[in-house]
C-alpha positions in Angstrom: -39.2 4.9 29.1 -36.9 7.8 27.5 -33.1 8.2 29.5 -29.9 10.4 29.1 -26.8 8.9 29.0 -23.5 9.7 30.1 -20.9 9.6 28.5 -19.2 6.3 28.2 -20.1 3.0 28.7 -23.6 2.2 30.0 -24.7 -1.1 31.4 -28.2 -1.7 29.1 -29.2 -5.3 30.2 -28.2 -8.8 31.3 -27.9 -12.4 29.1 -28.6 -15.1 31.0 -26.9 -17.9 30.5 -29.1 -20.0 28.4 -30.5 -17.9 26.7 -31.3 -18.1 22.6 -32.6 -16.5 20.3 -31.0 -13.4 21.3 -31.8 -10.0 19.0 -30.7 -6.7 19.9 -31.4 -4.0 17.1 -31.1 -0.1 16.9 -34.3 1.8 17.1 -33.3 4.9 15.2 -29.4 6.3 13.7 -27.2 6.8 16.5 -23.1 7.8 16.4 -23.0 5.2 20.0 -22.1 1.3 19.6 -23.7 -1.9 20.7 -20.8 -3.9 23.0 -20.5 -7.0 24.6 -19.1 -8.5 27.6 -19.0 -10.8 29.9 -20.5 -10.5 34.3 -17.6 -9.0 35.2 -16.9 -6.1 32.3 -14.5 -7.9 30.1 -14.9 -7.6 26.5 -15.6 -9.0 23.7 -16.6 -6.0 20.4 -16.3 -2.5 20.5 -14.8 -2.4 24.3 -11.6 -1.0 25.4 -12.7 2.6 23.6 -11.8 -0.2 20.5 -14.0 -0.3 18.0 -14.6 -3.8 15.8 -15.6 -4.3 12.3 -18.9 -6.2 12.1 -18.1 -8.8 11.8 -19.2 -12.8 13.8 -17.7 -13.4 17.1 -17.8 -17.0 19.1 -19.0 -15.8 22.3 -20.6 -17.6 25.3 -21.3 -20.9 23.0 -22.6 -19.5 19.9 -22.3 -17.0 16.6 -22.9 -12.6 17.6 -23.5 -11.6 14.4 -22.0 -7.9 14.4 -23.0 -5.7 11.7 -23.4 -1.7 12.0 -23.4 0.8 9.2 -19.8 2.4 8.2 -21.3 5.4 9.4 -24.5 7.9 10.9 -25.6 8.2 7.0 -25.3 5.1 5.5 -28.4 2.6 5.1 -29.8 0.4 7.4 -29.5 -0.2 11.5 -27.1 -1.4 13.7 -27.3 -5.0 15.9 -25.9 -7.6 17.6 -27.8 -11.6 16.5 -27.3 -14.7 18.4 -28.7 -18.6 17.8 -27.4 -19.2 20.9 -28.4 -20.9 23.5 -25.5 -18.9 25.7 -22.8 -21.2 28.0 -22.3 -18.1 30.3 -24.4 -14.5 31.3 -23.5 -11.8 29.0 -23.9 -7.4 30.1 -25.2 -5.2 26.8 -24.1 -2.3 27.5 -24.1 0.8 24.5 -21.3 3.0 24.0 -22.2 7.1 24.5 -20.1 9.6 22.1 -21.6 13.0 23.5 -23.3 14.2 26.7 -27.1 14.9 25.0 -26.9 10.5 24.1 -30.5 9.5 25.1 -31.9 6.0 23.6 -35.6 4.3 24.4 -35.4 1.2 26.1 -38.3 -1.3 25.1 -39.9 -3.7 27.4 
């Protein structure tokens, strides 16, 4: 499925409480940025139009490893990984930068 997205934060999926072996990997380079929030909308990283440096984040009882290239021309893809299990439900969002942003959802 191919979706055109509005500018701003767009909900992608929910990670349920108890989830493990979490892997969210960009399929192709974009200027979009992944973000993670709790189910109430409080961000753990890349929220409120502030972008965090790649690092490990302690969230929901586990460690989320967040990595991204320094710019769209650098090698590598953006990704988020966690061993889990998570202690609470989390939302994965993408922050788009232009009205022409698109993503591909694979299920």
